N, CA, C and O of each residue as an XYZ file, in Angstrom:
296
protein
N     -29.832    -13.026    -28.024
C     -30.545    -14.011    -27.198
C     -31.106    -13.343    -26.280
O     -30.848    -12.174    -25.990
N     -32.191    -14.299    -25.590
C     -32.740    -13.775    -24.264
C     -32.574    -14.800    -23.100
O     -32.257    -15.967    -23.332
N     -32.778    -14.368    -21.950
C     -32.893    -15.548    -20.896
C     -34.232    -16.518    -20.951
O     -35.420    -16.194    -20.949
N     -33.701    -17.644    -20.993
C     -35.021    -18.825    -21.223
C     -36.188    -18.576    -20.160
O     -37.372    -18.689    -20.478
N     -35.733    -18.199    -18.764
C     -36.836    -18.256    -17.831
C     -37.297    -16.980    -17.517
O     -38.449    -16.776    -17.133
N     -36.429    -16.080    -17.666
C     -37.186    -14.652    -17.439
C     -37.612    -14.078    -18.721
O     -38.707    -13.521    -18.638
N     -37.082    -14.050    -19.851
C     -37.268    -13.340    -20.936
C     -36.685    -12.147    -21.333
O     -36.986    -11.491    -22.330
N     -35.675    -11.850    -20.351
C     -34.755    -10.739    -20.268
C     -33.992    -10.852    -21.736
O     -33.605    -11.920    -22.209
N     -33.857     -9.652    -22.326
C     -32.809     -9.685    -23.285
C     -31.560     -9.876    -23.013
O     -31.142     -9.420    -21.949
N     -30.693    -10.558    -23.857
C     -29.263    -10.894    -23.558
C     -28.278     -9.608    -24.354
O     -28.759     -8.621    -24.910
N     -27.181     -9.847    -24.263
C     -26.405     -8.685    -24.718
C     -26.442     -8.352    -26.000
O     -26.545     -7.144    -26.212
N     -26.372     -9.311    -27.255
C     -26.706     -8.876    -28.430
C     -28.176     -8.256    -28.601
O     -28.238     -7.215    -29.254
N     -29.193     -8.710    -28.158
C     -30.362     -8.080    -28.266
C     -30.241     -6.619    -27.483
O     -31.023     -5.759    -27.888
N     -29.524     -6.323    -26.623
C     -29.553     -5.048    -25.934
C     -28.471     -4.214    -26.997
O     -28.508     -2.995    -27.162
N     -27.849     -4.813    -27.433
C     -26.606     -4.180    -28.396
C     -27.383     -3.778    -29.541
O     -27.114     -2.667    -29.997
N     -28.343     -4.487    -30.134
C     -29.173     -4.080    -31.380
C     -30.311     -2.920    -31.009
O     -30.727     -2.030    -31.750
N     -30.633     -3.168    -29.820
C     -31.686     -2.087    -29.600
C     -31.369     -0.824    -28.875
O     -32.211      0.027    -28.590
N     -29.890     -0.748    -28.550
C     -29.525      0.365    -27.500
C     -28.740      1.357    -28.457
O     -27.810      1.002    -29.181
N     -29.211      2.577    -28.371
C     -28.327      3.497    -29.080
C     -27.276      4.134    -28.370
O     -26.482      4.733    -29.096
N     -27.064      4.168    -27.213
C     -26.304      4.823    -26.517
C     -25.406      3.959    -25.746
O     -24.752      4.353    -24.781
N     -25.399      2.560    -26.290
C     -24.298      1.430    -25.856
C     -24.267      1.115    -24.400
O     -23.518      0.188    -24.091
N     -24.997      1.760    -23.345
C     -24.793      1.647    -22.075
C     -25.402      0.373    -21.373
O     -24.863     -0.183    -20.416
N     -26.675     -0.056    -21.998
C     -27.428     -1.171    -21.667
C     -26.511     -2.489    -21.927
O     -26.126     -3.194    -20.994
N     -26.195     -2.753    -23.314
C     -25.501     -3.780    -23.334
C     -23.895     -4.190    -22.684
O     -23.376     -5.293    -22.513
N     -23.408     -2.861    -22.427
C     -22.118     -3.090    -21.793
C     -22.185     -3.273    -20.368
O     -21.291     -3.875    -19.775
N     -23.269     -2.754    -19.733
C     -23.548     -2.878    -18.319
C     -23.996     -4.589    -18.341
O     -23.509     -5.391    -17.544
N     -24.858     -4.911    -19.245
C     -24.981     -6.393    -18.997
C     -24.033     -7.460    -19.228
O     -24.142     -8.604    -18.787
N     -22.947     -6.943    -20.060
C     -21.759     -7.760    -20.335
C     -20.932     -7.689    -19.019
O     -20.355     -8.687    -18.589
N     -20.889     -6.480    -18.389
C     -20.217     -6.192    -17.294
C     -20.872     -7.297    -16.148
O     -20.225     -8.235    -15.681
N     -22.068     -7.030    -15.855
C     -22.923     -8.197    -15.046
C     -22.717     -9.417    -15.367
O     -22.619    -10.231    -14.448
N     -22.608     -9.823    -16.619
C     -22.270    -11.191    -16.609
C     -21.151    -11.671    -16.278
O     -21.040    -12.839    -15.908
N     -20.013    -10.729    -16.373
C     -18.515    -10.956    -15.926
C     -18.570    -11.363    -14.741
O     -18.162    -12.471    -14.392
N     -19.129    -10.434    -13.912
C     -19.254    -10.516    -12.360
C     -19.891    -12.073    -12.023
O     -19.345    -12.965    -11.374
N     -20.983    -12.088    -12.565
C     -21.729    -13.350    -12.494
C     -20.895    -14.755    -12.715
O     -21.004    -15.792    -12.060
N     -20.287    -14.560    -13.501
C     -19.420    -15.773    -13.839
C     -18.311    -15.854    -12.935
O     -17.897    -16.946    -12.545
N     -17.741    -14.624    -12.533
C     -16.560    -14.893    -11.386
C     -17.294    -15.277    -10.288
O     -16.582    -15.974     -9.565
N     -18.599    -15.107     -9.762
C     -18.849    -15.414     -8.597
C     -19.070    -17.008     -8.766
O     -18.741    -17.794     -7.877
N     -19.643    -17.406     -9.962
C     -19.666    -18.931     -9.893
C     -18.380    -19.502     -9.820
O     -18.221    -20.581     -9.250
N     -17.241    -18.755    -10.453
C     -16.204    -19.481    -10.414
C     -15.460    -19.432     -8.894
O     -14.416    -20.050     -8.685
N     -16.028    -18.746     -8.025
C     -15.593    -18.418     -6.759
C     -16.030    -19.706     -5.930
O     -15.284    -20.170     -5.066
N     -17.206    -20.236     -6.212
C     -18.022    -21.078     -5.720
C     -17.223    -22.710     -6.263
O     -17.050    -23.674     -5.516
N     -16.864    -22.640     -7.654
C     -16.316    -23.890     -8.150
C     -14.724    -24.157     -7.760
O     -14.344    -25.314     -7.582
N     -13.986    -23.250     -7.660
C     -12.403    -23.308     -7.623
C     -12.125    -22.822     -6.128
O     -12.291    -21.683     -5.691
N     -11.659    -23.961     -5.435
C     -11.000    -23.347     -4.032
C      -9.700    -23.006     -4.318
O      -9.229    -21.999     -3.789
N      -8.848    -23.873     -5.288
C      -7.446    -23.314     -5.499
C      -7.521    -21.943     -6.412
O      -7.984    -21.798     -7.543
N      -6.904    -20.991     -5.528
C      -6.722    -19.703     -6.202
C      -6.267    -19.616     -7.635
O      -6.851    -18.996     -8.525
N      -5.164    -20.305     -7.752
C      -4.687    -20.082     -9.094
C      -5.440    -20.866    -10.217
O      -5.315    -20.438    -11.365
N      -6.269    -22.058     -9.979
C      -7.037    -22.433    -10.658
C      -8.291    -21.310    -11.062
O      -8.572    -21.038    -12.229
N      -8.879    -20.808    -10.045
C      -9.840    -19.595    -10.363
C      -9.460    -18.450    -10.894
O     -10.343    -17.826    -11.483
N      -8.276    -17.935    -10.854
C      -7.703    -16.933    -11.588
C      -7.358    -17.141    -12.991
O      -7.236    -16.158    -13.721
N      -7.159    -18.536    -13.523
C      -7.070    -19.050    -14.804
C      -8.465    -19.099    -15.230
O      -8.712    -18.567    -16.313
N      -9.332    -19.584    -14.645
C     -10.655    -19.688    -15.184
C     -11.473    -18.145    -15.443
O     -12.346    -17.882    -16.270
N     -10.935    -17.400    -14.573
C     -11.395    -16.057    -14.457
C     -10.876    -15.306    -15.805
O     -11.589    -14.557    -16.472
N      -9.868    -15.543    -16.023
C      -8.836    -14.945    -17.113
C      -9.254    -15.655    -18.402
O      -9.208    -15.065    -19.482
N      -9.665    -16.936    -18.284
C     -10.361    -17.384    -19.650
C     -11.454    -16.735    -19.835
O     -11.550    -16.306    -20.985
N     -12.566    -16.422    -18.959
C     -13.716    -15.890    -19.261
C     -13.558    -14.153    -19.684
O     -14.183    -13.583    -20.579
N     -12.684    -13.629    -18.888
C     -12.265    -12.050    -19.248
C     -12.015    -12.215    -20.696
O     -12.724    -11.531    -21.434
N     -11.264    -12.883    -21.163
C     -10.650    -12.933    -22.585
C     -11.593    -13.093    -23.377
O     -11.536    -12.471    -24.438
N     -12.771    -13.988    -23.107
C     -13.582    -14.292    -24.108
C     -14.641    -13.202    -24.348
O     -15.163    -12.892    -25.420
N     -14.868    -12.634    -23.000
C     -15.971    -11.519    -22.763
C     -15.178    -10.289    -23.361
O     -15.813     -9.372    -23.881
N     -14.162    -10.266    -23.310
C     -13.081     -8.778    -24.062
C     -13.318     -8.969    -25.489
O     -13.610     -8.019    -26.216
N     -13.193    -10.268    -25.951
C     -13.119    -10.405    -27.588
C     -14.548    -10.105    -27.939
O     -14.666     -9.290    -28.854
N     -15.721    -10.598    -27.398
C     -16.780    -10.286    -27.611
C     -17.233     -8.978    -27.731
O     -18.019     -8.572    -28.587
N     -16.633     -8.235    -26.711
C     -16.919     -6.704    -26.642
C     -16.282     -5.997    -27.641
O     -16.636     -4.869    -27.984
N     -15.236     -6.687    -28.189
C     -14.382     -5.976    -29.230
C     -15.172     -6.265    -30.588
O     -15.198     -5.370    -31.433
N     -15.736     -7.329    -30.803
C     -16.663     -7.708    -32.001
C     -17.765     -6.481    -31.981
O     -17.878     -5.658    -32.889
N     -18.470     -6.507    -30.906
C     -19.481     -5.657    -30.923
C     -19.153     -4.188    -31.275
O     -19.842     -3.416    -31.941
N     -17.788     -3.933    -30.607
C     -17.675     -2.258    -31.140
C     -17.323     -2.069    -32.181
O     -17.368     -0.929    -32.643
N     -16.790     -3.264    -32.997
C     -16.524     -3.341    -34.513
C     -17.928     -3.243    -35.439
O     -18.238     -2.522    -36.388
N     -18.526     -4.158    -34.815
C     -20.042     -3.715    -35.542
C     -20.632     -2.383    -35.299
O     -21.214     -1.795    -36.209
N     -20.519     -1.909    -34.192
C     -20.955     -0.901    -34.007
C     -20.366      0.641    -35.012
O     -20.964      1.642    -35.407
N     -19.107      0.229    -35.115
C     -18.301      0.931    -36.008
C     -18.643      1.187    -37.448
O     -18.537      2.236    -38.084
N     -19.152     -0.198    -37.892
C     -19.696     -0.202    -39.111
C     -20.978      0.432    -39.203
O     -21.195      0.918    -40.313
N     -21.885      0.566    -38.356
C     -22.999      0.695    -38.499
C     -23.616      2.204    -38.460
O     -24.825      2.380    -38.611
């Protein structure tokens, strides 16, 4: 998928086009950082913010694992 406003390719689009896997991994890392920054503004309570970040981290780690498995198959 791509960014609706900028047209920049998303993680999966980069995954399918990238032969050295650096672009999609970097984009996934940047997404994680961006979502943590959003959580910093949403959650004043540190415990809630850490819980929200852990939720995001787990989902992104799972997604990265799926892409790693796909890459191993191809």
